[in-house]
Phi, psi and omega in degrees: 000143179283137175286172179297321179295319177300318181298321178293316181295330177289348180085166172299114190317128185294069179221126173217170188298124176303138182209152179274068180297318183296318184282337184263344182278148178273171176298323178297320176300312184299319186276324193232350183292143175266008172298129185302328180293320180289320178298314181294315180299319178300315179295320181294312181298318180294320180296323178294322175298317178299321177298317179297315180294312179296323178293321177298318177298319178297320180296325180294308183284336176289326175296321176298322184277354182300327181229151176292162185076160181276126179244316190245314187226155178268183188296315185295308176297329176299313180293325177295315178297318179297317181295310181296321177302309182298314183290318179293321181291319182280305187274333185258333184255288197285317179295308179297327184292311182291330175293318178298322177298321177294321176304319183288322187273327187303315181303327178277310186294319182271351174080018179278334180077351178205165177269112178290147185059040180300326178298321177295325177295322176298312180296325177299315181297309185290329175295321178293321177299317178298321178296318180296318179297314179299321182294316181294321177295320182292325183047057181292157178230032185253019182070163186289344177269351174038055180293131168280160003277353182303315184291347175266355185247344186238170171111346177089183187289338183260009183297337180300332176295332176294321177293321176298318179300320180298316178295321179293322176301319179299317178297314181300313183289327177298316179296319177298322178297321178296321179296312182296317180298316182298315181290317179294319182292319179299316180294322180295317181287331180280317184268334189100142185297328181283350178247002183294124176303152184298334174297327176292318176297320177296321180295318179293317178299315179295320179299318178298315180298315182291314182292330182276330188257328187291330176302324178293320177298317178300318178295320178299315179300317180294316181292324175300319178295313181290327174295318180296323177281357181062030172274333176227175178215040186292322183250357187265106183295335180293341181238027175094003180280178185227117180295326181294333174299317175300314184300315180293320181289312184296313185284346170297328169272317192298327177282314171305333179300333176298326184268351181297320170274340183291312184299309178296326178295318177296321179298319177296319181298314180295338179278319184279326185302308178293334178296317181281325182279337182075021179208158182289164176295158187298317184219115178289311188288331176294327176293319178298314179298319181295316175303315183294315181294319178298322180296313182292309183293332180300337182271343194240003182253007189299336179300344180293345178288338177231042184303320181290351181298146186299322185273005171255083186214177177061226185299319181299317181294318179296319180295317179299320180294313183295319180292325176297317177295328180295335179296339177297334183294303179295326177298318179292324176301315178298309184297316180298322179299316180294315181296317179296323178296320179290323187279341190292340179198176180296140175282123184301150179300322180298323179292318183297334180272339188286128180299316179299326178292323178296316177296324178298313180296318178298322181296322177297317179301313184288331174296320177295316180297312179293328182287313184292327179282341178294342177304324179293318179296328186285339183280133182301310186294308183292324180292309186291321187265341189233299194262344182298129182066022167253179180293352178297327181289307176297335175298316180297310185283340172287326175298322181282311186285308181280315185288311181270300191290315180293322176297319178293325176299317178294323176301318179294319180295313180297321180297317183278350187307313179295336178278339174282318195242344186077006182230167178257151177286168174283124180295321181297310180293326177297318178294321178297316176300313183301309186288324177295323177292314185292317178294317181295313181294317180297315179299314181298312182295315183292324176292325176294317177300316180297315180297324174295322179298327179259023170066036174283126186279155174282162170063037176240140181266342181218161183203163179292149181279069177262137185301325181287345178261308189295318180296317180293322178295322178295317179295321179300317178296321176299319176297320179297321178294325176296321177297316178299319177299316179298322179295317179299316178299318179300313181296316179300316180299312182297318183287315181293315185288339181298333180244339186240355179291161178296142180293138181288145174282175180302325176234094184296339185241039177301138184275124176260095189273345184250116179304132177083359183274002182105121184290156172294162179307131180241158181300155178294146177290000000 
């Protein structure tokens, strides 16, 4: 049984009366209301659209890569699709989506009853929309990391809009960081730091990361624009600039960016896990320590992203390697905490049937998969001589982004669905979505790891017809198509169930703790 202190730390249980918020709100509510439910729903719906667009782009270039030789697209459109896919997925889909889920849950879990700094959340959303529009118009082909001098030489006459989009993304994320920090801090001062629900610790950690890293990203975007206009030459080596200055500035944001969707996703996991299990997480303070260590280490290990560079050597290189390895400690604390929470007692029958719980469990698996294989990336010798700029790198971050963060995002959406619509999703379609995603993501990630092992390079539109390459690329494409199928099933399920699904009970996620005693209400078949 949970103690009184455990109950406080778990937060006001994330349960409120199911209601058809989506069906009753007007377009004006959706666009301009400061009600936390409307702000969160707007962010969630937009992020799902971004996922669809980014996924469609991935399907196009992945179809091209299924077989050697050029079949569908040439190098320039391939690079544009790859660039837009990466930027839309990171900046438009996964970071905004997990933040929007936190916007919806924080007022209940932290007990504020409303989203503090709701106006800043509104500006954050609309700034991101403006950035997405500018990015699509620009159609850059310089990859999502936009390294100079290449990014100053390619892209066409409208590429400057891509630099503007980067600066706007920084503004949007900075505002989101202020919102999360304000809500987490208010709850901490009201409840006390030792009683702050873990979603509050996640909000504060995320706020620190966003407020600390995004100003540098905004400055990078502005300087890229002025370099392109030849008003400055900070990053352009042809005019006396220094590419390594860009690398240090960009990756000071770019590595914390890995944790920008990670922290809110972990916060959602810590909120849903005790809800489904009907008991608190195994260790409150290990989670707090893990959040704190991830926040600190996330800012100081970024040189490993350009480890093979000549001036990242000696003491700096050794320090980057050791600190990167140190990140395994807080990550392991989180994973061990989740496993211990699951292992501490029987998993209720109601949890085992719930689609969001299944996505939650899958996300833990992929975090473990992406984490243990990251050990290879962290080593100076193996990274510099073998896996850097091979498919081993995208395998790692797809395991983390698609496997952990996107799965947790889906867990959050399915969990909140009865509170959005007053109805339950289709269990059959939910299971189809779940399994097509897990098989597809696992196939994609493992084929990427294999291709990295056999030295397949990143950023290529064509390749030699070698058996160790072509077979794996075909299988990888098949996995991507399964992910796409799962997304279509998900959209159909959400749209169909919103009007035809079974009406949600007062507690859609009631815990059925006794085997055979009758399951909690489950979604309609």
